N, C-alpha and C positions, 0 to 999 in steps of 0.2 A: 504493499500499501505505500502511496506517495500522498503528500500534502505539500503541494508547491505554493501554498499560500501564506502570508503573513500571520494567519490567525490559527491558534490551536483548534483540533476537532475535538468538539465535548457533546456529550449527553445526547445519544442517538443509536441508531442500528443499522445494521448491514444486512441485506436480504438476497440469497442467492435462489436463481432458479435455473435448472437444467432443461434442455431441450425436451418436448414430450418423449415419453417411452424410456428415458433413460433415468437410472438411479444411483444414489449414492451407495458405494460397498463399504464405505466406511464414514462413520458422522465427522464432519470437519471438526476440529477441535474448537471448542466455546460455541458452536451453533447448536441450535434445537430444531426439530420439527415441530411446529406449532399444532395444537389440535385443530383440526378442519382444513387444514392446508394439504396441497398436493404432494404426493411422494417425491417430486422433483424440488421441493422448496424446503430451504433452512433459513433461520435468522438468527443473529446474534444482538445483544442489546449491550450498551455501555454507557456507564456514568463516568463524570468527570473526565480529565483530559485522556483522549484516546490516542492522538497522533500529535504531536507538536508541529509548529510551523515549520516549514522548509525542510521536512524530513523524510526519507524512507527507510522505515523500519519494521513494517509489518509483512509477512509472507504467509499464505494460507495455502495447504496442500490439499487438493480435492481428488478422492478417489470415486470414480463413477464408471459405470457400463452402460452401454447404449446397445439397442437390439441390433440383431445381425445385419451385416450390408448396409449399416448407415455409414455414410461417408462425410457427412456434414453435420454439427451441432450448434446449438446456440446456448451461450451462458448469460444469463441475464444478471447482472449486480445493481441492486438499488441501494441508496443510501440516503439517511436524514440525519440531521443533527443540530444542535441548538445554535451552533455557530456557523454552520454552513452557508455559503453564499450561492445560491442558485441563479442561473441567468434567466432574467425574467422575459427576455425574448422567447424563450422557450415555452411551449404549452405545457400546463400542468401534469399532463399524462407523461411526459418524457424529460421531466427536470430530475436531475440527481440518478438517471439511469444509464448505466453502460451495458451496452450487449456485444458480446465478443463472439465471432464466428470464426470456427476452424474448420478446416478440410483434411481430410487423410485419404490417402490412396486405397485403404482398404478398411475392414470393420473397426469400429473404435472400441478399444479396451484401455481404459485408464485405472 
């Protein structure tokens, strides 16, 4: 995780969403599956200072599998925090949401 801003990241959450049909083979450290959420979703909450200004300090390992013959997956990461500055030119549906798409030459198994 990177915080390129001049403000500490404080009091918020990070939400992960795998592509449909994929599932976590190991729970990501510090994340939970909340009641009523899809199998592909995990969330972590944080209070206080989570990531200091202008730092690169957090790494998360994600272990997951996808159905056979899948050659492309989407990983969605959304975040909210008390001190996060969101671009007001973006619609509310996409503020603070990051989508990562990866391609593999064969079946995905991570």
